[in-house]
C-alpha positions in Angstrom: 31.7 -102.0 -32.7 28.4 -101.0 -34.2 25.2 -101.3 -32.1 21.6 -100.4 -32.5 20.1 -97.6 -30.6 16.8 -95.8 -30.8 16.9 -92.5 -32.5 14.3 -89.7 -33.1 13.5 -91.5 -36.4 13.8 -95.2 -35.5 16.6 -97.7 -35.1 19.9 -96.7 -36.6 23.4 -98.1 -36.2 25.8 -96.0 -34.1 29.4 -96.2 -33.0 30.3 -96.5 -29.4 32.2 -93.5 -27.8 35.4 -95.6 -27.4 35.6 -95.9 -31.2 35.8 -92.1 -31.5 38.1 -91.0 -28.7 38.9 -93.8 -26.3 38.5 -93.6 -22.5 41.3 -91.0 -21.8 41.8 -89.2 -18.5 40.9 -85.7 -17.2 43.8 -84.0 -18.9 43.2 -85.5 -22.3 39.4 -85.1 -22.0 39.1 -81.6 -20.8 42.5 -79.8 -21.1 44.4 -81.1 -24.1 41.2 -82.4 -25.6 40.6 -83.4 -29.2 36.8 -83.3 -28.8 35.5 -80.4 -30.9 32.9 -79.5 -28.2 35.4 -79.2 -25.4 37.7 -77.1 -27.6 34.7 -74.9 -28.4 34.0 -74.4 -24.7 37.7 -73.6 -24.2 37.5 -70.9 -26.9 34.3 -69.6 -25.3 35.8 -69.0 -21.8 39.1 -67.7 -23.2 37.3 -65.1 -25.4 35.0 -64.1 -22.6 38.1 -63.4 -20.5 39.7 -61.4 -23.3 36.5 -59.5 -23.7 36.9 -58.2 -20.1 40.4 -57.1 -20.9 39.5 -55.4 -24.2 36.5 -53.7 -22.6 38.6 -52.4 -19.8 41.0 -50.9 -22.3 38.1 -49.3 -24.2 36.8 -47.7 -21.0 40.2 -46.3 -20.3 40.2 -44.7 -23.7 36.8 -43.3 -23.1 37.8 -41.9 -19.7 40.6 -39.9 -21.3 38.4 -38.4 -24.0 35.7 -37.5 -21.5 37.9 -36.3 -18.6 41.3 -35.5 -20.2 44.3 -35.4 -17.8 42.1 -36.2 -14.8 43.1 -39.0 -12.4 41.4 -42.3 -13.2 39.3 -43.5 -10.3 40.5 -46.6 -8.4 43.2 -47.8 -10.8 44.7 -44.4 -11.7 47.0 -43.9 -8.7 48.1 -47.6 -9.0 48.8 -47.7 -12.7 50.0 -44.1 -13.3 51.6 -43.0 -10.0 54.4 -41.2 -11.8 51.8 -39.1 -13.7 49.6 -38.4 -10.7 47.0 -41.0 -11.6 46.4 -39.6 -15.1 46.9 -41.3 -18.4 50.1 -40.2 -20.2 49.9 -39.5 -24.0 52.2 -42.4 -24.7 50.1 -44.8 -22.7 46.9 -43.5 -24.5 48.3 -44.7 -27.8 49.0 -48.1 -26.2 45.4 -48.2 -25.0 43.7 -47.8 -28.4 46.3 -50.1 -30.0 45.8 -52.9 -27.6 42.0 -52.4 -27.3 41.6 -53.0 -31.0 44.2 -55.8 -31.0 42.5 -57.7 -28.2 38.9 -57.3 -29.5 39.7 -58.3 -33.0 42.4 -61.0 -32.7 41.5 -62.4 -29.3 37.7 -61.9 -29.0 35.7 -61.6 -32.3 37.6 -63.9 -34.6 38.2 -66.6 -32.0 34.6 -66.6 -30.7 33.2 -66.9 -34.2 35.6 -69.2 -36.0 37.0 -70.9 -32.9 34.0 -71.3 -30.6 31.0 -71.4 -32.9 32.9 -73.0 -35.7 34.3 -75.8 -33.6 31.0 -76.5 -31.8 28.6 -76.3 -34.7 30.3 -77.6 -37.8 30.4 -81.4 -36.9 27.0 -81.3 -35.2 25.2 -79.4 -38.1 26.7 -81.6 -40.9 26.2 -84.9 -39.0 29.9 -85.7 -38.3 31.3 -87.2 -35.2 34.2 -84.7 -34.9 36.5 -82.6 -37.0 38.6 -84.1 -39.7 41.9 -83.4 -37.9 41.2 -83.5 -34.1 44.8 -82.9 -33.0 45.2 -80.0 -35.4 42.0 -78.7 -33.9 43.5 -78.9 -30.4 46.6 -77.0 -31.6 44.4 -74.3 -33.1 43.3 -73.5 -29.6 46.6 -73.8 -27.8 48.3 -71.6 -30.3 46.1 -68.8 -28.9 48.0 -68.8 -25.6 51.4 -67.9 -27.0 49.7 -65.0 -28.8 48.1 -63.9 -25.5 51.5 -64.3 -23.8 53.2 -62.1 -26.4 50.5 -59.4 -26.2 50.8 -59.5 -22.4 54.6 -59.3 -22.5 54.4 -56.2 -24.7 52.9 -54.3 -21.8 56.2 -54.6 -20.0 58.2 -52.5 -22.5 57.6 -48.8 -22.6 54.0 -49.2 -21.7 53.2 -51.4 -24.7 53.0 -51.2 -28.5 51.8 -47.8 -29.7 51.5 -48.0 -33.5 47.8 -48.8 -33.7 46.4 -52.2 -34.5 47.3 -51.5 -38.1 51.1 -51.4 -37.2 51.9 -48.8 -39.9 55.6 -48.3 -40.8 57.7 -46.4 -40.2 56.2 -45.9 -36.7 56.1 -49.6 -36.2 59.2 -50.5 -38.2 61.9 -48.4 -36.5 62.6 -48.9 -32.8 63.5 -45.3 -32.3 60.3 -43.9 -33.8 58.2 -43.7 -30.6 58.2 -45.0 -27.0 56.2 -48.1 -27.9 58.1 -48.9 -31.1 60.8 -51.0 -29.5 60.6 -54.4 -28.0 56.9 -54.0 -27.3 56.1 -53.8 -31.1 58.2 -56.9 -31.8 56.1 -58.9 -29.2 53.0 -57.5 -30.8 54.0 -58.8 -34.2 54.8 -62.2 -32.8 51.4 -62.3 -31.1 49.6 -61.6 -34.4 51.7 -64.3 -36.1 50.6 -66.9 -33.5 46.9 -65.8 -33.9 47.4 -66.3 -37.7 48.8 -69.8 -37.2 45.8 -70.7 -35.0 43.3 -69.4 -37.6 45.0 -71.2 -40.4 44.8 -74.5 -38.6 41.1 -74.0 -38.0 40.6 -72.9 -41.6 42.1 -76.1 -43.0 40.1 -78.2 -40.6 36.8 -76.6 -41.3 37.1 -76.8 -45.1 38.2 -80.5 -45.0 35.4 -81.4 -42.5 32.6 -79.7 -44.4 33.7 -81.0 -47.8 34.4 -84.6 -46.7 32.4 -85.5 -43.6 28.8 -84.5 -44.3 26.1 -87.0 -43.3 24.4 -89.1 -45.9 22.0 -86.9 -47.8 23.6 -83.6 -46.7 24.3 -82.0 -50.1 25.8 -78.5 -50.2 22.4 -76.9 -50.8 21.0 -78.7 -47.7 23.6 -77.1 -45.5 22.4 -74.7 -42.9 23.3 -71.0 -43.5 25.5 -71.2 -40.4 27.7 -73.7 -42.1 27.8 -71.7 -45.3 29.0 -68.7 -43.4 31.7 -70.7 -41.6 32.8 -72.5 -44.8 33.2 -69.2 -46.8 35.0 -67.7 -43.8 37.4 -70.6 -43.8 38.2 -70.1 -47.5 38.8 -66.4 -46.8 41.2 -67.2 -44.0 43.1 -69.7 -46.2 43.7 -67.2 -49.0 44.2 -64.0 -47.0 46.1 -65.0 -43.9 49.4 -66.0 -45.7 49.7 -62.4 -47.0 49.5 -60.9 -43.5 51.8 -63.5 -42.1 54.4 -62.8 -44.9 54.1 -59.1 -44.1 54.6 -59.7 -40.4 57.7 -61.7 -41.1 59.0 -58.9 -43.3 58.4 -56.3 -40.6 60.1 -58.5 -38.0 63.0 -58.8 -40.3 63.2 -55.0 -40.7 63.3 -54.7 -36.9 65.7 -57.5 -36.0 67.8 -58.4 -39.0 68.5 -55.1 -40.7 66.3 -55.6 -43.8 64.5 -52.6 -45.3 61.2 -53.8 -46.8 59.2 -50.9 -45.4 61.3 -47.9 -44.7 63.1 -45.6 -47.2 66.7 -44.4 -47.1 67.8 -41.2 -45.6 65.0 -41.1 -43.0 65.9 -39.3 -39.8 63.7 -39.9 -36.7 64.4 -38.6 -33.2 67.9 -37.4 -34.2 69.0 -41.0 -34.9 71.3 -41.7 -37.8 69.7 -41.6 -41.3 68.2 -44.9 -42.3 69.9 -47.0 -45.0 67.2 -48.6 -47.1 65.0 -48.1 -50.1 61.8 -49.8 -48.9 58.2 -48.7 -49.3 56.1 -47.8 -46.3 52.9 -48.2 -48.4 53.8 -51.8 -49.2 52.8 -52.8 -45.7 49.5 -51.1 -46.1 48.8 -53.1 -49.2 49.8 -56.4 -47.5 48.0 -55.5 -44.3 44.7 -54.5 -45.8 44.7 -57.3 -48.3 44.1 -59.5 -45.3 42.4 -57.1 -43.0 39.5 -56.1 -45.2 38.6 -59.7 -45.8 39.0 -60.0 -42.0 36.0 -57.8 -41.7 33.9 -60.5 -43.4 35.7 -63.2 -41.4 34.2 -61.4 -38.4 30.8 -60.9 -40.1 29.9 -63.9 -42.4 29.6 -66.5 -39.6 27.1 -64.2 -37.9 25.2 -63.6 -41.1 24.7 -67.4 -41.4 23.9 -67.9 -37.7 21.3 -65.1 -37.7 19.7 -66.6 -40.8 19.1 -69.9 -39.1 18.1 -68.3 -35.8 15.6 -65.9 -37.4 14.0 -68.7 -39.4 13.5 -70.7 -36.2 12.2 -67.8 -34.1 9.8 -66.6 -36.9 8.6 -70.2 -37.5 9.1 -69.6 -41.3 11.5 -70.9 -43.9 14.3 -68.6 -44.6 13.3 -66.3 -47.5 15.6 -66.9 -50.5 17.9 -69.6 -49.3 20.0 -69.8 -52.5 20.2 -66.0 -53.1 21.5 -65.8 -49.5 24.2 -68.4 -50.3 25.2 -66.6 -53.5 25.2 -63.1 -51.9 27.4 -64.4 -49.1 29.8 -65.8 -51.7 29.7 -62.5 -53.6 30.5 -60.5 -50.5 33.5 -62.7 -49.8 34.7 -62.5 -53.4 34.4 -58.7 -53.6 36.2 -58.5 -50.3 39.4 -59.4 -52.0 39.4 -56.5 -54.4 38.5 -53.5 -52.2 41.4 -53.2 -49.8 42.5 -50.0 -51.4 39.6 -48.0 -50.0 41.6 -47.9 -46.8 44.3 -46.0 -48.7 42.4 -43.3 -50.6 44.4 -40.5 -48.9 47.8 -42.2 -49.6 48.4 -40.6 -53.0 46.6 -43.2 -55.1 46.2 -42.9 -58.9 42.7 -41.6 -59.6 42.0 -44.4 -62.0 42.9 -47.0 -59.3 40.9 -45.1 -56.8 37.9 -45.2 -59.0 38.2 -48.9 -59.4 38.4 -49.4 -55.7 35.5 -47.0 -55.1 33.2 -48.8 -57.6 34.1 -52.3 -56.3 33.5 -51.2 -52.7 30.0 -49.8 -53.6 29.2 -53.1 -55.3 29.4 -54.9 -51.9 26.2 -53.0 -51.0 24.3 -55.1 -53.6 24.7 -58.6 -52.0 24.5 -56.9 -48.6 21.1 -55.4 -49.5 19.9 -58.9 -50.7 20.7 -60.3 -47.3 19.1 -57.4 -45.5 15.8 -57.6 -47.5 15.7 -61.4 -47.2 16.1 -61.2 -43.4 13.3 -58.6 -43.4 11.1 -60.8 -45.6 11.7 -63.7 -43.2 10.5 -61.7 -40.3 7.5 -60.3 -42.2 4.4 -62.3 -41.5 6.2 -64.7 -39.1 5.0 -65.9 -35.7 7.8 -64.1 -33.8 8.8 -65.4 -30.5 10.0 -62.3 -28.6 12.7 -63.9 -26.6 16.3 -62.9 -26.1 17.5 -64.7 -29.2 15.0 -62.8 -31.4 15.8 -59.4 -29.8 19.5 -59.8 -30.4 19.0 -61.0 -34.0 16.8 -57.9 -34.7 19.5 -55.8 -33.1 22.1 -57.3 -35.3 20.0 -56.5 -38.4 19.3 -52.8 -37.3 23.0 -52.2 -36.4 24.2 -53.8 -39.6 22.0 -51.4 -41.6 23.3 -48.4 -39.8 26.9 -49.5 -40.2 26.4 -50.5 -43.8 24.8 -47.2 -44.7 27.7 -45.2 -43.2 30.1 -47.5 -45.1 28.6 -46.3 -48.4 29.6 -42.7 -47.6 33.2 -43.8 -47.1 33.3 -45.8 -50.3 33.2 -42.5 -52.2 36.7 -41.0 -52.6 35.7 -37.4 -52.2 33.8 -38.1 -49.0 36.4 -40.4 -47.6 39.1 -37.8 -48.0 37.2 -35.7 -45.5 36.1 -38.5 -43.1 39.4 -40.4 -43.2 40.9 -40.8 -39.7 37.9 -39.1 -38.0 35.4 -40.5 -35.6 33.0 -41.1 -38.4 35.3 -44.1 -39.3 35.3 -45.3 -35.7 31.4 -45.1 -35.7 31.2 -47.2 -38.9 33.4 -50.1 -37.8 32.0 -50.2 -34.3 28.5 -50.5 -35.7 29.6 -53.4 -37.9 32.1 -55.2 -35.5 30.4 -54.5 -32.1 26.9 -53.6 -33.1 26.3 -56.3 -35.7 28.8 -59.0 -34.7 28.5 -59.0 -31.0 24.7 -58.8 -30.9 24.8 -61.9 -33.2 27.2 -63.5 -30.8 24.9 -62.8 -27.8 22.0 -64.4 -29.8 24.1 -67.4 -30.7 25.2 -68.0 -27.1 21.6 -67.9 -25.9 20.4 -70.1 -28.8 23.1 -72.9 -28.6 23.7 -72.8 -24.9 21.3 -75.6 -24.1 23.1 -77.8 -26.7 26.5 -77.0 -25.2 25.6 -77.4 -21.5 22.2 -79.1 -21.4 20.5 -76.2 -19.6 18.6 -73.1 -20.6 19.8 -69.6 -20.0 17.7 -67.2 -17.9 15.3 -65.1 -20.1 14.9 -62.2 -17.7 18.6 -61.7 -17.3 19.0 -62.1 -21.1 16.5 -59.5 -21.9 17.8 -57.1 -19.3 21.3 -57.6 -20.7 20.0 -56.9 -24.2 18.2 -53.7 -23.3 21.1 -52.2 -21.4 23.6 -53.2 -24.0 21.5 -51.9 -26.9 21.0 -48.5 -25.2 24.6 -48.3 -24.1 26.0 -49.3 -27.6 23.9 -46.7 -29.5 24.6 -44.1 -26.9 28.3 -44.7 -27.3 28.7 -45.2 -31.0 26.0 -43.2 -32.7 27.2 -39.8 -31.6 30.6 -40.7 -33.1 29.1 -39.9 -36.5 28.5 -36.3 -35.4 32.1 -36.1 -33.9 33.4 -37.2 -37.3 31.3 -34.7 -39.2 32.7 -32.0 -37.0 36.2 -33.2 -37.9 37.3 -34.8 -34.6 40.4 -36.9 -35.4 41.1 -40.4 -34.1 44.0 -41.3 -31.8 44.3 -37.9 -30.1 44.7 -38.1 -26.4 43.5 -34.5 -26.1 41.6 -33.3 -29.2 40.4 -30.2 -27.3 43.8 -28.5 -27.8 42.2 -27.5 -31.1 39.7 -24.8 -30.3 37.2 -25.9 -32.9 36.7 -29.2 -31.0 36.2 -27.8 -27.5 32.4 -27.8 -27.8 32.5 -31.6 -28.3 33.6 -32.4 -24.8 30.0 -32.8 -23.4 29.2 -35.2 -26.2 32.2 -37.3 -25.4 31.2 -37.3 -21.7 27.8 -38.6 -22.6 29.4 -41.3 -24.8 31.6 -42.4 -21.9 28.7 -42.7 -19.5 26.9 -44.8 -22.2 30.0 -46.9 -22.5 30.1 -47.5 -18.8 26.5 -48.6 -18.9 27.3 -51.0 -21.8 30.3 -52.4 -20.0 28.4 -52.9 -16.7 25.6 -54.7 -18.6 28.1 -57.5 -19.6 28.2 -58.5 -15.9 24.7 -59.7 -16.4 25.8 -61.8 -19.3 28.6 -63.4 -17.3 26.2 -64.1 -14.4 23.7 -65.6 -16.8 26.2 -67.9 -18.4 27.8 -69.2 -15.2 24.6 -69.4 -13.2 22.8 -71.2 -16.0 25.6 -73.7 -16.5 24.7 -75.2 -13.1 21.2 -74.1 -12.1 19.4 -73.3 -15.4 16.3 -75.4 -16.3 17.4 -78.7 -18.0 16.9 -78.7 -21.7 15.8 -81.5 -23.9 17.2 -82.4 -27.3 15.3 -79.7 -29.1 14.1 -76.9 -26.8 13.7 -74.4 -29.7 11.7 -76.8 -32.0 14.4 -76.2 -34.6 15.1 -78.3 -37.7 18.8 -78.7 -38.1 20.9 -81.8 -37.3 22.4 -80.6 -34.0 19.0 -80.6 -32.3 18.6 -84.3 -33.0 21.7 -85.1 -30.8 21.5 -85.3 -27.0 21.9 -82.1 -24.9 24.8 -81.9 -24.3 26.2 -84.4 -26.9 28.6 -87.1 -25.8 31.7 -88.2 -27.7 30.8 -89.0 -31.2 27.9 -86.5 -31.0 25.0 -88.6 -32.2 23.4 -91.7 -30.7 22.2 -92.7 -34.2 23.6 -92.2 -37.7 21.8 -89.1 -39.0 20.3 -89.3 -42.5 19.4 -86.0 -44.1 16.2 -85.8 -46.3 15.8 -82.1 -47.1 16.9 -78.6 -46.4 17.5 -76.8 -43.1 14.5 -74.5 -42.7 11.3 -76.6 -42.9 9.0 -74.5 -40.8 5.3 -73.7 -41.2 4.6 -77.2 -42.3 1.9 -79.6 -41.0 3.7 -82.4 -39.2 1.3 -83.9 -36.7 1.1 -81.5 -33.8 4.3 -79.8 -34.8 4.9 -76.9 -37.2 8.4 -78.0 -38.3 10.2 -80.9 -39.9 13.7 -81.8 -38.8 16.3 -82.7 -41.4 16.3 -86.3 -40.2 12.5 -86.7 -40.8 11.2 -87.8 -44.1 8.5 -86.0 -46.0 5.9 -88.7 -46.6 3.8 -88.6 -49.8 0.1 -88.2 -49.2 -2.2 -91.1 -50.1 -3.3 -91.3 -53.7 -6.9 -90.4 -52.9 -5.8 -87.4 -50.9 -5.6 -84.0 -52.5 -2.8 -82.1 -50.8 -2.3 -78.3 -50.4 1.0 -76.5 -50.7 1.3 -76.2 -47.0 0.5 -79.8 -46.0 3.2 -82.3 -45.3 2.5 -85.5 -43.4 5.0 -87.9 -41.7 
């Protein structure tokens, strides 16, 4: 039944909540919910829990590198009683394998595509929900079998130990290493469940954005956040099937006697020679064909979100809206033809290596467009130095550092030296932690009032930012120097090599910085859970922003809007004259000035 209800722009027809979801009970509303906002909150709390797990694994790795073969405080005697409280070499390989697995598959991708994608897409395009609400619910609940499989893998020989890349033959043959048995099978099943979850979300996001936009919401009126999530969904749709197929092939090798990835006559740990004829490098091609686009799956949503947040906090229109859209599309397109740069040391034909090198360097061009446009948006703006702004600027600075180090590794001669050293670790941590997670912190602070109807604490937010920024750079920047000194990745005790002994004090400094960074996240958790109940109540638009979600109540009810939104212009109408406001929401019309009035470029009346 349609009714009339006052809206920010007048009387508009709305739909009652029952027409969207029905009354329901507690279980259908808050557990097996089909409401995109509840599903987003489920993703948020799940990924925060997994961030604790992934962070604890990282600190264990850092402990071993800073204090090799010393008993870990508190948990060492409990976890490693047989080794006198110290980490065993076999368990160390499990630590870095599962740290990367948890942070990539259970934290970064789900919090971006799962949490922000679910919450923001319907609200920012003016829809009442996702196109397929039940599929949306399944996309969340398929995460739990993945978490269960990863958890079960810890029970067998300490866990999987082939790295998050799961390279054959170490990952393909059960006798290859202590973690190559049942634990590795559970790991592959966990990745498969994550893939199914992501694919369900991808289909939903593309369908919703294409078919359910509000009247007037053309593609070039979409906020940059939606462009980032839309392009990410396309990346997932095309890249995920390749990884899923490779995972099934590796499971078949392990359980059914096929030989896709291991050659014949291979003798490992005195076992009988293998009977096969497969190609270990085939897995690398399949894996990286997905996993390099996955880097942009973990980055493009943040690029869009930061674009919208910076424009709001600088009180300026985004500089170069269309070039930003096209550069984001170019990054995604080029991401499909550069996977070979992960394999420069695998015996690649020089002509093929040259093609991958040039295409990788070309990604710097659209990335530079985005970087200069963000800088131009900040330039001359009326910056509000709050937690959102600080985290956005941190994203930009960390992205620049990570991007510049990436150009080094795009060159084959340089990569041959840096490959599998800590220079690589520094690069991807600056991109995936430095850039991505600072953008996530900004996004949580920015959209928290819309999710929960309350503001987060600014003092706690700024303190969390300062400690995290110092800890992150203290942890990851020295890794560049370790890599230039030739320190390899994945060694439990690199100091067995005499030429690396002098790097121990630097590793100890990095571990102390990592502990500071990890402890700072306690402030984030306190801020989130305290503010949910005791933060200052927020109105519809506490940031004076322009996009559609800020026209809905805080928090929105079922159906999201208490009016039917009509979109009249693009998403970043700041620095305009609109009564006593300096912004124009997408639901507000730009009124033409009277015929006898001579307008200026900056005047817009409503």
